MDTraj code that builds the backbone (N, CA, C; nanometers):
import mdtraj as md
import numpy as np

residues = "MET ALA GLN ALA VAL ARG THR GLU THR THR LYS THR ASP PRO GLY ARG GLY LEU ASP LEU ARG LYS LEU GLY MET TRP THR PHE LEU GLY SER GLU VAL PHE PHE PHE GLY ALA LEU ILE VAL THR HIS MET ALA MET ARG GLY VAL GLU PRO LEU SER SER SER PHE LYS SER MET ASN VAL GLU ALA VAL ARG GLU LEU PHE GLY TYR ASN VAL ILE THR SER VAL LEU ALA PHE ILE LEU LEU MET SER SER LEU THR MET VAL LEU ALA LEU ASP GLY VAL LYS THR ASN ASN PRO LYS ARG PHE ARG PHE TRP LEU GLY ALA THR ILE PHE CYS GLY LEU CYS PHE LEU GLY GLY GLN VAL TYR GLU PHE THR HIS ILE ILE HIS GLU GLY VAL THR ILE ARG ASN SER MET PHE GLY SER THR PHE PHE THR LEU THR GLY PHE HIS GLY THR HIS VAL PHE VAL GLY VAL VAL TRP LEU THR SER LEU LEU ILE SER SER LEU ARG HIS PRO ASN ARG TYR ASN GLY GLN ASN PHE MET ALA VAL GLU MET ALA GLY LEU TYR TRP HIS PHE VAL ASP LEU VAL TRP VAL GLY ILE PHE THR LEU VAL TYR LEU ILE".split()
xyz = np.array([
    [-0.5831, 4.5201, -1.8415],
    [-0.4683, 4.4988, -1.7516],
    [-0.4426, 4.3495, -1.7371],
    [-0.3194, 4.3073, -1.7590],
    [-0.2864, 4.1654, -1.7530],
    [-0.2943, 4.1176, -1.6092],
    [-0.3371, 3.9935, -1.5906],
    [-0.3458, 3.9371, -1.4572],
    [-0.2067, 3.9063, -1.4043],
    [-0.1902, 3.9231, -1.2720],
    [-0.0596, 3.8996, -1.2107],
    [-0.0301, 3.7518, -1.1951],
    [-0.1370, 3.6740, -1.1841],
    [-0.1192, 3.5297, -1.1691],
    [-0.1765, 3.4602, -1.2897],
    [-0.1228, 3.3443, -1.3155],
    [-0.1651, 3.2676, -1.4305],
    [-0.2816, 3.1786, -1.3940],
    [-0.3847, 3.1771, -1.4747],
    [-0.4976, 3.0880, -1.4556],
    [-0.4989, 2.9875, -1.5678],
    [-0.5596, 2.8723, -1.5413],
    [-0.5597, 2.7664, -1.6405],
    [-0.6961, 2.7540, -1.7070],
    [-0.6961, 2.7118, -1.8308],
    [-0.8188, 2.6846, -1.9026],
    [-0.8588, 2.5412, -1.8763],
    [-0.9748, 2.5210, -1.8173],
    [-1.0185, 2.3878, -1.7817],
    [-1.0687, 2.3140, -1.9037],
    [-1.0125, 2.1978, -1.9281],
    [-1.0545, 2.1139, -2.0390],
    [-1.1564, 2.0140, -1.9873],
    [-1.2818, 2.0312, -2.0245],
    [-1.3868, 1.9475, -1.9704],
    [-1.4640, 1.8783, -2.0802],
    [-1.5297, 1.7709, -2.0407],
    [-1.6227, 1.7016, -2.1287],
    [-1.7539, 1.7787, -2.1257],
    [-1.7990, 1.8373, -2.2395],
    [-1.9197, 1.9191, -2.2391],
    [-2.0407, 1.8461, -2.1848],
    [-2.0453, 1.7136, -2.2025],
    [-2.1622, 1.6393, -2.1583],
    [-2.1627, 1.6089, -2.0103],
    [-2.0474, 1.6034, -1.9472],
    [-2.0406, 1.5616, -1.8076],
    [-1.9729, 1.6634, -1.7167],
    [-1.9034, 1.7594, -1.7728],
    [-1.8363, 1.8591, -1.6915],
    [-1.7144, 1.8066, -1.6194],
    [-1.6512, 1.7004, -1.6714],
    [-1.5329, 1.6422, -1.6093],
    [-1.4061, 1.6972, -1.6734],
    [-1.3052, 1.7191, -1.5926],
    [-1.1766, 1.7596, -1.6466],
    [-1.1151, 1.6398, -1.7180],
    [-1.0907, 1.6532, -1.8458],
    [-1.0432, 1.5402, -1.9257],
    [-0.9046, 1.4938, -1.8843],
    [-0.8220, 1.5851, -1.8342],
    [-0.6894, 1.5444, -1.7888],
    [-0.6984, 1.4541, -1.6663],
    [-0.7857, 1.4906, -1.5737],
    [-0.8035, 1.4068, -1.4559],
    [-0.8678, 1.2740, -1.4935],
    [-0.9620, 1.2762, -1.5849],
    [-1.0240, 1.1529, -1.6309],
    [-0.9210, 1.0613, -1.6960],
    [-0.8317, 1.1207, -1.7752],
    [-0.7258, 1.0424, -1.8372],
    [-0.6332, 0.9807, -1.7342],
    [-0.5996, 1.0564, -1.6298],
    [-0.5124, 1.0044, -1.5249],
    [-0.5784, 0.8895, -1.4500],
    [-0.7067, 0.9031, -1.4174],
    [-0.7775, 0.7955, -1.3491],
    [-0.7844, 0.6704, -1.4360],
    [-0.8015, 0.6896, -1.5665],
    [-0.8042, 0.5753, -1.6576],
    [-0.6692, 0.5045, -1.6595],
    [-0.5626, 0.5832, -1.6655],
    [-0.4279, 0.5258, -1.6638],
    [-0.4016, 0.4501, -1.5340],
    [-0.4379, 0.5103, -1.4201],
    [-0.4150, 0.4455, -1.2917],
    [-0.4979, 0.3182, -1.2783],
    [-0.6173, 0.3197, -1.3360],
    [-0.7002, 0.1991, -1.3334],
    [-0.6339, 0.0836, -1.4065],
    [-0.5730, 0.1133, -1.5200],
    [-0.5021, 0.0083, -1.5942],
    [-0.3804, -0.0406, -1.5166],
    [-0.3160, 0.0492, -1.4430],
    [-0.2002, 0.0113, -1.3628],
    [-0.2391, -0.0810, -1.2478],
    [-0.3598, -0.0656, -1.1951],
    [-0.4076, -0.1538, -1.0889],
    [-0.4088, -0.2983, -1.1373],
    [-0.4602, -0.3211, -1.2581],
    [-0.4644, -0.4566, -1.3130],
    [-0.3232, -0.5105, -1.3358],
    [-0.2330, -0.4236, -1.3815],
    [-0.0961, -0.4686, -1.4091],
    [-0.0258, -0.5093, -1.2807],
    [-0.0329, -0.4242, -1.1787],
    [0.0307, -0.4575, -1.0521],
    [-0.0370, -0.5779, -0.9876],
    [-0.1687, -0.5879, -1.0027],
    [-0.2398, -0.7027, -0.9487],
    [-0.1902, -0.8326, -1.0085],
    [-0.1674, -0.8324, -1.1401],
    [-0.1165, -0.9518, -1.2071],
    [0.0234, -0.9876, -1.1578],
    [0.1082, -0.8856, -1.1381],
    [0.2433, -0.9112, -1.0890],
    [0.2425, -0.9680, -0.9473],
    [0.1559, -0.9136, -0.8624],
    [0.1485, -0.9612, -0.7245],
    [0.0986, -1.1051, -0.7192],
    [-0.0064, -1.1355, -0.7955],
    [-0.0610, -1.2718, -0.7974],
    [0.0433, -1.3703, -0.8493],
    [0.1140, -1.3315, -0.9541],
    [0.2182, -1.4182, -1.0095],
    [0.3274, -1.4452, -0.9079],
    [0.3701, -1.3410, -0.8388],
    [0.4757, -1.3580, -0.7390],
    [0.4298, -1.4493, -0.6257],
    [0.3085, -1.4289, -0.5761],
    [0.2583, -1.5117, -0.4674],
    [0.2493, -1.6578, -0.5103],
    [0.2134, -1.6814, -0.6378],
    [0.1997, -1.8181, -0.6870],
    [0.3336, -1.8879, -0.7030],
    [0.4417, -1.8098, -0.7190],
    [0.5732, -1.8687, -0.7428],
    [0.6472, -1.9072, -0.6160],
    [0.5937, -1.8754, -0.5001],
    [0.6592, -1.9130, -0.3754],
    [0.6599, -2.0649, -0.3600],
    [0.7779, -2.1200, -0.3414],
    [0.7889, -2.2630, -0.3198],
    [0.7786, -2.3482, -0.4444],
    [0.7814, -2.2860, -0.5637],
    [0.7659, -2.3624, -0.6864],
    [0.8919, -2.4397, -0.7216],
    [1.0090, -2.3770, -0.7050],
    [1.1324, -2.4428, -0.7454],
    [1.2444, -2.4105, -0.6488],
    [1.3469, -2.4950, -0.6412],
    [1.4581, -2.4704, -0.5490],
    [1.5435, -2.3542, -0.5941],
    [1.6179, -2.3005, -0.4989],
    [1.7080, -2.1887, -0.5262],
    [1.8530, -2.2333, -0.5099],
    [1.9404, -2.1720, -0.5853],
    [2.0832, -2.1976, -0.5679],
    [2.1360, -2.1008, -0.4635],
    [2.0880, -2.1155, -0.3415],
    [2.1266, -2.0260, -0.2325],
    [2.1260, -2.1043, -0.1028],
    [2.1356, -2.0313, 0.0092],
    [2.1340, -2.0967, 0.1395],
    [1.9981, -2.1557, 0.1709],
    [1.8939, -2.1134, 0.0994],
    [1.7612, -2.1684, 0.1193],
    [1.7419, -2.2907, 0.0304],
    [1.6968, -2.4004, 0.0885],
    [1.6737, -2.5207, 0.0092],
    [1.5573, -2.4999, -0.0865],
    [1.4585, -2.4292, -0.0430],
    [1.3473, -2.3953, -0.1312],
    [1.2846, -2.2676, -0.0800],
    [1.2258, -2.1928, -0.1708],
    [1.1664, -2.0658, -0.1313],
    [1.0217, -2.0893, -0.0898],
    [1.0039, -2.1626, 0.0216],
    [0.8707, -2.1811, 0.0748],
    [0.8355, -2.0622, 0.1645],
    [0.7179, -2.0694, 0.2259],
    [0.6715, -1.9557, 0.3060],
    [0.7667, -1.9269, 0.4213],
    [0.8179, -2.0324, 0.4862],
    [0.9092, -2.0122, 0.5988],
    [1.0379, -1.9438, 0.5538],
    [1.0878, -1.9845, 0.4382],
    [1.2105, -1.9232, 0.3869],
    [1.1883, -1.7771, 0.3505],
    [1.0717, -1.7484, 0.2957],
    [1.0396, -1.6096, 0.2624],
    [1.0362, -1.5244, 0.3879],
    [0.9740, -1.5755, 0.4913],
    [0.9671, -1.5003, 0.6166],
    [1.1054, -1.4825, 0.6775],
    [1.1897, -1.5848, 0.6643],
    [1.3262, -1.5726, 0.7155],
    [1.4044, -1.4684, 0.6383],
    [1.3792, -1.4603, 0.5073],
    [1.4510, -1.3643, 0.4237],
    [1.4077, -1.2215, 0.4535],
    [1.2777, -1.2017, 0.4739],
    [1.2247, -1.0663, 0.4902],
    [1.1990, -1.0280, 0.6358],
    [1.1902, -1.1279, 0.7237],
    [1.1446, -1.0984, 0.8588],
    [1.2340, -1.0037, 0.9359],
    [1.3646, -1.0149, 0.9171],
    [1.4552, -0.9288, 0.9927],
    [1.4934, -0.8035, 0.9164],
    [1.4331, -0.7827, 0.8025],
    [1.4669, -0.6672, 0.7199],
    [1.3866, -0.5456, 0.7659],
    [1.4312, -0.4845, 0.8747],
    [1.3587, -0.3722, 0.9342],
    [1.3506, -0.2551, 0.8375],
    [1.4502, -0.2443, 0.7504],
    [1.4534, -0.1301, 0.6597],
    [1.3297, -0.1235, 0.5719],
    [1.2717, -0.2392, 0.5390],
    [1.1518, -0.2410, 0.4554],
    [1.0356, -0.1723, 0.5252],
    [1.0221, -0.1954, 0.6547],
    [0.9165, -0.1292, 0.7318],
    [0.9403, 0.0215, 0.7374],
    [1.0652, 0.0606, 0.7526],
    [1.0986, 0.2031, 0.7553],
    [1.0660, 0.2673, 0.6210],
    [1.0969, 0.1981, 0.5121],
    [1.0676, 0.2512, 0.3793],
    [0.9181, 0.2668, 0.3582],
    [0.8405, 0.1703, 0.4082],
    [0.6951, 0.1797, 0.3966],
    [0.6431, 0.3026, 0.4709],
    [0.6987, 0.3260, 0.5897],
    [0.6583, 0.4431, 0.6686],
    [0.6949, 0.5722, 0.5962],
    [0.8153, 0.5774, 0.5388],
    [0.8591, 0.6971, 0.4668],
    [0.7675, 0.7266, 0.3489],
    [0.7320, 0.6219, 0.2751],
    [0.6479, 0.6426, 0.1578],
    [0.5072, 0.6859, 0.1970],
    [0.4569, 0.6321, 0.3061],
    [0.3249, 0.6741, 0.3542],
    [0.3288, 0.8198, 0.4003],
    [0.4350, 0.8596, 0.4672],
    [0.4471, 0.9981, 0.5103],
    [0.4575, 1.0933, 0.3909],
    [0.5120, 1.0435, 0.2797],
    [0.5241, 1.1276, 0.1618],
    [0.3871, 1.1619, 0.1028],
    [0.2876, 1.0762, 0.1286],
    [0.1514, 1.1089, 0.0849],
    [0.0991, 1.2295, 0.1619],
    [0.1314, 1.2340, 0.2914],
    [0.0907, 1.3485, 0.3736],
    [0.1588, 1.4759, 0.3260],
    [0.2883, 1.4688, 0.2983],
    [0.3588, 1.5888, 0.2524],
    [0.3064, 1.6339, 0.1161],
    [0.2629, 1.5378, 0.0336],
    [0.2069, 1.5743, -0.0970],
    [0.0742, 1.6467, -0.0800],
    [-0.0068, 1.6018, 0.0155],
    [-0.1337, 1.6703, 0.0452],
    [-0.1070, 1.8129, 0.0917],
    [-0.0072, 1.8310, 0.1773],
    [0.0264, 1.9643, 0.2270],
    [0.0803, 2.0536, 0.1147],
    [0.1543, 1.9943, 0.0225],
    [0.2050, 2.0712, -0.0917],
    [0.0887, 2.1205, -0.1786],
    [-0.0067, 2.0332, -0.2056],
    [-0.1223, 2.0726, -0.2858],
    [-0.2040, 2.1799, -0.2153],
    [-0.2167, 2.1670, -0.0837],
    [-0.2888, 2.2684, -0.0070],
    [-0.2165, 2.4026, -0.0144],
    [-0.0836, 2.3999, -0.0162],
    [-0.0079, 2.5241, -0.0298],
    [-0.0365, 2.5942, -0.1608],
    [-0.0545, 2.5161, -0.2677],
    [-0.0889, 2.5764, -0.3971],
    [-0.2289, 2.6372, -0.3932],
    [-0.3236, 2.5597, -0.3428],
    [-0.4627, 2.6049, -0.3440],
    [-0.4853, 2.7284, -0.2570],
    [-0.4018, 2.7448, -0.1542],
    [-0.4151, 2.8610, -0.0658],
    [-0.3201, 2.9739, -0.1043],
    [-0.2595, 2.9624, -0.2244],
    [-0.1682, 3.0662, -0.2746],
    [-0.0523, 3.0931, -0.1786],
    [0.0046, 2.9865, -0.1300],
    [0.1196, 2.9954, -0.0394],
    [0.2368, 2.9229, -0.1049],
    [0.3100, 2.9902, -0.1937],
    [0.4152, 2.9232, -0.2707],
    [0.5289, 2.8670, -0.1852],
    [0.5627, 2.9355, -0.0764],
    [0.6701, 2.8853, 0.0098],
    [0.6318, 2.7518, 0.0726],
    [0.5083, 2.7444, 0.1193],
    [0.4604, 2.6188, 0.1776],
    [0.4568, 2.5089, 0.0720],
    [0.4106, 2.5436, -0.0461],
    [0.4047, 2.4471, -0.1563],
    [0.5430, 2.3904, -0.1871],
    [0.6417, 2.4775, -0.2018],
    [0.7765, 2.4325, -0.2374],
    [0.8403, 2.3517, -0.1253],
    [0.8164, 2.3922, -0.0011],
    [0.8757, 2.3194, 0.1112],
    [0.8239, 2.1768, 0.1168],
    [0.6915, 2.1609, 0.1117],
    [0.6344, 2.0270, 0.1240],
    [0.6557, 1.9445, -0.0019],
    [0.6625, 2.0090, -0.1173],
    [0.6943, 1.9348, -0.2387],
    [0.8380, 1.8828, -0.2313],
    [0.9280, 1.9669, -0.1806],
    [1.0657, 1.9231, -0.1610],
    [1.0745, 1.8085, -0.0611],
    [0.9916, 1.8137, 0.0437],
    [0.9902, 1.7054, 0.1419],
    [0.9421, 1.5752, 0.0782],
    [0.8447, 1.5853, -0.0109],
    [0.7942, 1.4666, -0.0805],
    [0.9026, 1.4065, -0.1692],
    [0.9741, 1.4920, -0.2406],
    [1.0838, 1.4459, -0.3254],
    [1.1912, 1.3779, -0.2411],
    [1.2229, 1.4369, -0.1269],
    [1.3236, 1.3791, -0.0381],
    [1.2815, 1.2407, 0.0097],
    [1.1542, 1.2254, 0.0466],
    [1.1039, 1.0948, 0.0903],
    [1.1152, 0.9925, -0.0222],
    [1.0837, 1.0357, -0.1447],
    [1.0946, 0.9457, -0.2584],
    [1.2377, 0.9005, -0.2819],
    [1.3315, 0.9920, -0.2687],
    [1.4729, 0.9573, -0.2859],
    [1.5204, 0.8629, -0.1761],
    [1.4739, 0.8849, -0.0534],
    [1.5091, 0.7945, 0.0566],
    [1.4565, 0.6537, 0.0297],
    [1.3342, 0.6462, -0.0226],
    [1.2772, 0.5152, -0.0546],
    [1.3600, 0.4446, -0.1615],
    [1.3971, 0.5165, -0.2656],
    [1.4750, 0.4563, -0.3738],
    [1.6111, 0.4088, -0.3231],
    [1.6749, 0.4913, -0.2397],
    [1.8031, 0.4512, -0.1836],
    [1.7900, 0.3268, -0.0972],
    [1.6848, 0.3212, -0.0171],
    [1.6618, 0.2042, 0.0659],
    [1.6315, 0.0798, -0.0152],
    [1.5619, 0.0981, -0.1267],
    [1.5304, -0.0169, -0.2116],
    [1.6563, -0.0730, -0.2770],
    [1.7466, 0.0149, -0.3171],
    [1.8741, -0.0310, -0.3723],
    [1.9509, -0.1114, -0.2669],
    [1.9508, -0.0624, -0.1441],
    [2.0166, -0.1339, -0.0351],
    [1.9518, -0.2698, -0.0125],
    [1.8206, -0.2737, -0.0150],
    [1.7482, -0.3997, 0.0051],
    [1.7791, -0.4998, -0.1060],
    [1.7789, -0.4529, -0.2306],
    [1.8114, -0.5407, -0.3429],
    [1.9510, -0.6001, -0.3259],
    [2.0447, -0.5168, -0.2846],
    [2.1815, -0.5639, -0.2638],
    [2.1862, -0.6728, -0.1572],
    [2.1107, -0.6517, -0.0497],
    [2.1053, -0.7492, 0.0587],
    [2.0460, -0.8819, 0.0114],
    [1.9373, -0.8761, -0.0626],
    [1.8698, -0.9980, -0.1078],
    [1.9563, -1.0740, -0.2085],
    [2.0227, -1.0019, -0.2968],
    [2.1129, -1.0669, -0.3928],
    [2.2279, -1.1338, -0.3190],
    [2.2761, -1.0674, -0.2136],
    [2.3838, -1.1256, -0.1328],
    [2.3402, -1.2557, -0.0675],
    [2.2103, -1.2680, -0.0369],
    [2.1572, -1.3905, 0.0216],
    [2.1429, -1.5021, -0.0819],
    [2.1651, -1.4717, -0.2070],
    [2.1603, -1.5740, -0.3110],
    [2.0383, -1.5732, -0.3978],
    [1.9479, -1.4766, -0.3771],
    [1.8260, -1.4678, -0.4580],
    [1.8479, -1.3648, -0.5685],
    [1.8436, -1.4078, -0.6925],
    [1.8622, -1.3171, -0.8057],
    [1.7470, -1.3324, -0.9031],
    [1.7443, -1.2458, -1.0020],
    [1.6365, -1.2493, -1.0999],
    [1.6498, -1.3683, -1.1946],
    [1.7657, -1.4346, -1.1935],
    [1.7909, -1.5436, -1.2882],
    [1.7818, -1.6836, -1.2293],
    [1.7988, -1.6959, -1.0974],
    [1.8111, -1.8317, -1.0438],
    [1.6807, -1.8927, -0.9955],
    [1.5694, -1.8215, -1.0058],
    [1.4418, -1.8794, -0.9647],
    [1.3269, -1.7942, -1.0152],
    [1.2106, -1.8563, -1.0230],
    [1.0902, -1.7805, -1.0568],
    [1.0549, -1.6838, -0.9457],
    [1.0850, -1.7232, -0.8208],
    [1.0607, -1.6324, -0.7094],
    [1.1403, -1.5034, -0.7275],
    [1.2709, -1.5189, -0.7545],
    [1.3542, -1.4010, -0.7740],
    [1.3093, -1.3180, -0.8919],
    [1.2713, -1.3847, -1.0000],
    [1.2278, -1.3126, -1.1200],
    [1.1036, -1.2290, -1.0916],
    [1.0029, -1.2923, -1.0261],
    [0.8783, -1.2196, -1.0005],
    [0.8955, -1.1136, -0.8930],
    [0.9818, -1.1424, -0.7924],
    [1.0035, -1.0449, -0.6857],
    [1.0707, -0.9191, -0.7391],
    [1.1792, -0.9359, -0.8120],
    [1.2521, -0.8193, -0.8620],
    [1.1728, -0.7460, -0.9707],
    [1.0925, -0.8194, -1.0473],
    [1.0078, -0.7535, -1.1473],
    [0.9031, -0.6672, -1.0797],
    [0.8375, -0.7233, -0.9784],
    [0.7325, -0.6509, -0.9072],
    [0.7866, -0.5284, -0.8348],
    [0.8853, -0.5486, -0.7488],
    [0.9379, -0.4374, -0.6695],
    [1.0180, -0.3392, -0.7556],
    [1.0868, -0.3926, -0.8569],
    [1.1608, -0.3042, -0.9469],
    [1.0688, -0.2173, -1.0298],
    [0.9569, -0.2752, -1.0749],
    [0.8601, -0.1970, -1.1519],
    [0.7979, -0.0879, -1.0654],
    [0.7720, -0.1212, -0.9391],
    [0.7204, -0.0188, -0.8474],
    [0.8253, 0.0888, -0.8234],
    [0.9506, 0.0472, -0.8042],
    [1.0570, 0.1446, -0.7853],
    [1.0715, 0.2376, -0.9042],
    [1.0497, 0.1834, -1.0249],
    [1.0525, 0.2671, -1.1453],
    [0.9432, 0.3721, -1.1410],
    [0.8258, 0.3325, -1.0920],
    [0.7160, 0.4287, -1.0780],
    [0.7512, 0.5382, -0.9783],
    [0.8168, 0.4993, -0.8686],
    [0.8594, 0.6001, -0.7706],
    [0.9591, 0.6957, -0.8343],
    [1.0529, 0.6420, -0.9113],
    [1.1527, 0.7255, -0.9785],
    [1.0856, 0.8245, -1.0742],
    [0.9885, 0.7759, -1.1520],
    [0.9152, 0.8651, -1.2432],
    [0.8445, 0.9741, -1.1632],
    [0.7847, 0.9359, -1.0498],
    [0.7176, 1.0344, -0.9660],
    [0.8129, 1.1389, -0.9118],
    [0.9314, 1.0970, -0.8703],
    [1.0319, 1.1920, -0.8196],
    [1.0728, 1.2898, -0.9291],
    [1.0948, 1.2395, -1.0496],
    [1.1310, 1.3265, -1.1621],
    [1.0180, 1.4246, -1.1912],
    [0.8950, 1.3762, -1.1891],
    [0.7781, 1.4612, -1.2145],
    [0.7689, 1.5726, -1.1098],
    [0.7773, 1.5355, -0.9832],
    [0.7670, 1.6358, -0.8766],
    [0.8830, 1.7339, -0.8814],
    [1.0015, 1.6848, -0.9155],
    [1.1178, 1.7736, -0.9262],
    [1.0977, 1.8759, -1.0371],
    [1.0377, 1.8323, -1.1482],
    [1.0113, 1.9257, -1.2579],
    [0.9109, 2.0331, -1.2156],
    [0.8128, 1.9944, -1.1328],
    [0.7173, 2.0935, -1.0816],
    [0.7861, 2.1934, -0.9899],
    [0.8770, 2.1440, -0.9061],
    [0.9488, 2.2328, -0.8141],
    [1.0372, 2.3302, -0.8901],
    [1.1096, 2.2803, -0.9889],
    [1.1963, 2.3669, -1.0693],
    [1.1133, 2.4704, -1.1443],
    [1.0014, 2.4253, -1.1997],
    [0.9139, 2.5173, -1.2727],
    [0.8601, 2.6258, -1.1809],
    [0.8269, 2.5877, -1.0566],
    [0.7748, 2.6856, -0.9607],
    [0.8817, 2.7863, -0.9212],
    [1.0049, 2.7411, -0.9116],
    [1.1134, 2.8321, -0.8754],
    [1.1448, 2.9296, -0.9890],
    [1.1359, 2.8815, -1.1114],
    [1.1645, 2.9669, -1.2267],
    [1.0504, 3.0629, -1.2564],
    [0.9287, 3.0164, -1.2333],
    [0.8103, 3.0984, -1.2609],
    [0.7219, 3.0976, -1.1355],
    [0.7480, 3.1876, -1.0411],
    [0.6812, 3.1851, -0.9105],
    [0.5291, 3.1871, -0.9162],
    [0.4701, 3.2443, -1.0213],
    [0.3244, 3.2559, -1.0271],
    [0.2589, 3.1482, -1.1142],
    [0.3353, 3.0482, -1.1531],
    [0.2791, 2.9470, -1.2434],
    [0.1706, 2.8639, -1.1763],
    [0.1943, 2.8226, -1.0519],
    [0.0968, 2.7398, -0.9809],
    [0.0363, 2.8210, -0.8665],
    [-0.0967, 2.8239, -0.8621],
    [-0.1680, 2.9023, -0.7627],
    [-0.3082, 2.8455, -0.7453],
    [-0.3914, 2.9201, -0.6714],
    [-0.5256, 2.8725, -0.6427],
    [-0.6144, 2.8579, -0.7639],
    [-0.5778, 2.9206, -0.8747],
    [-0.6540, 2.9074, -0.9985],
    [-0.5870, 2.8149, -1.0993],
    [-0.4655, 2.7754, -1.0730],
    [-0.3913, 2.6905, -1.1671],
    [-0.3115, 2.5870, -1.0881],
    [-0.3791, 2.4799, -1.0496],
    [-0.3152, 2.3775, -0.9675],
    [-0.3343, 2.2362, -1.0230],
    [-0.3943, 2.2249, -1.1416],
    [-0.4249, 2.0922, -1.1937],
    [-0.2990, 2.0080, -1.2160],
    [-0.1902, 2.0698, -1.2610],
    [-0.0661, 1.9951, -1.2829],
    [-0.0163, 1.9341, -1.1524],
    [-0.0269, 2.0085, -1.0430],
    [0.0147, 1.9589, -0.9130],
    [-0.0807, 1.8498, -0.8646],
    [-0.2091, 1.8693, -0.8860],
    [-0.3075, 1.7691, -0.8427],
    [-0.2897, 1.6381, -0.9183],
    [-0.2590, 1.6460, -1.0478],
    [-0.2356, 1.5258, -1.1279],
    [-0.1145, 1.4492, -1.0753],
    [-0.0074, 1.5214, -1.0463],
    [0.1117, 1.4570, -0.9906],
    [0.0803, 1.3955, -0.8551],
    [-0.0042, 1.4635, -0.7776],
    [-0.0439, 1.4105, -0.6475],
    [-0.1225, 1.2817, -0.6591],
    [-0.2129, 1.2743, -0.7552],
    [-0.2891, 1.1510, -0.7774],
    [-0.1958, 1.0349, -0.8089],
    [-0.1005, 1.0613, -0.8957],
    [-0.0035, 0.9577, -0.9323],
    [0.0765, 0.9139, -0.8101],
    [0.1212, 1.0112, -0.7303],
    [0.2038, 0.9790, -0.6144],
    [0.1258, 0.8989, -0.5110],
    [0.0006, 0.9359, -0.4875],
    [-0.0815, 0.8615, -0.3919],
    [-0.1046, 0.7184, -0.4404],
    [-0.1197, 0.7020, -0.5697],
    [-0.1364, 0.5677, -0.6252],
    [-0.0121, 0.4828, -0.5996],
    [0.1053, 0.5407, -0.6242],
    [0.2304, 0.4681, -0.6008],
    [0.2422, 0.4269, -0.4540],
    [0.2025, 0.5149, -0.3629],
    [0.2066, 0.4830, -0.2205],
    [0.1096, 0.3709, -0.1864],
    [-0.0112, 0.3781, -0.2433],
    [-0.1119, 0.2770, -0.2154],
    [-0.0683, 0.1399, -0.2664],
    [-0.0054, 0.1369, -0.3830],
    [0.0442, 0.0104, -0.4369],
    [0.1480, -0.0500, -0.3431],
    [0.2340, 0.0340, -0.2864],
    [0.3359, -0.0196, -0.1963],
    [0.2738, -0.0794, -0.0712],
    [0.1633, -0.0235, -0.0243],
    [0.0934, -0.0817, 0.0905],
    [0.0523, -0.2256, 0.0579],
    [-0.0007, -0.2458, -0.0631],
    [-0.0384, -0.3803, -0.1044],
    [0.0811, -0.4726, -0.1172],
    [0.1889, -0.4233, -0.1788],
    [0.3092, -0.5056, -0.1954],
    [0.3701, -0.5395, -0.0597],
    [0.3801, -0.4413, 0.0264],
    [0.4402, -0.4628, 0.1586],
    [0.3605, -0.5663, 0.2389],
    [0.2280, -0.5564, 0.2316],
    [0.1427, -0.6479, 0.3086],
    [0.1498, -0.7902, 0.2540],
    [0.1363, -0.8050, 0.1226],
    [0.1257, -0.9376, 0.0635],
    [0.2612, -1.0062, 0.0463],
    [0.3651, -0.9300, 0.0144],
    [0.4954, -0.9901, -0.0135],
    [0.5809, -1.0037, 0.1111],
    [0.5794, -0.9008, 0.1968],
    [0.6710, -0.8992, 0.3105],
    [0.6095, -0.9502, 0.4410],
    [0.4794, -0.9371, 0.4568],
    [0.4164, -0.9721, 0.5834],
    [0.3454, -1.1066, 0.5819],
    [0.2874, -1.1436, 0.4687],
    [0.2087, -1.2684, 0.4629],
    [0.2981, -1.3857, 0.4269],
])
top = md.Topology()
chain = top.add_chain()
for i, resn in enumerate(residues, 1):
    res = top.add_residue(resn, chain, resSeq=i)
    for name in ("N", "CA", "C"):
        top.add_atom(name, md.element.get_by_symbol(name[0]), res)
traj = md.Trajectory(xyz[None], top)
C-alpha cells in the first residue's frame, strides 16, 4: 500500500552521519560570512576618505550619522527582518508537526516581511541618492550601495526561494511534512543567515 505522505531519503556521510545537503549549506554560509565581512570592513574604512559632491563636505563620522540618524525607516526594516526569523521558525514547526495550514500561513508571513524589507530598502536608496550620495561619486557610496545592495539581493533570493516552497506546498499538499522537511529547513537556515547579516550591517553601518 502506497504511503499517503511523502518521505525523503536522507543523504548522509556514511562516516559521520551528517546530512550532506545541510553540510553543503553550512559551508556556503560560512563562505558568505567572509564575503560580507570583507564588504563591511571595506565600507567602514572608506568613511571620510574623500569628499562628496553633495551637501556634505566630507563623509566623516558626523556626516554619516546625520545621513542615517533620522532615517527611522531603517530601524523599522531591521525589526521587520528580525520578526521574519520568528515567522520562519513557526513555519518550520508547522511542517514538523504536520500542520500544513500553519506552515503556509507563517511561510506567507515570512515572504510578506521580506517584501516589506525590499520595498523599504528601495525607498531608503532613493532617499540617500536624493541627498547626493551615489555609487559613482565616492568610495563611501560605492561601498555602501555594494554592501546593502548585495544583502538586498540575498533577501530577494530568499523571498523567491520561500515563494517556490509555498507554491509547491499548495500544488502538492503532502510534499512537506514531519518526515520530509529538509527543503524547508535549508531555506530557513539561509533566511536566518540573511537576518543575522543585517543585524551586523545595521549595527556597524547605521549605528556606529
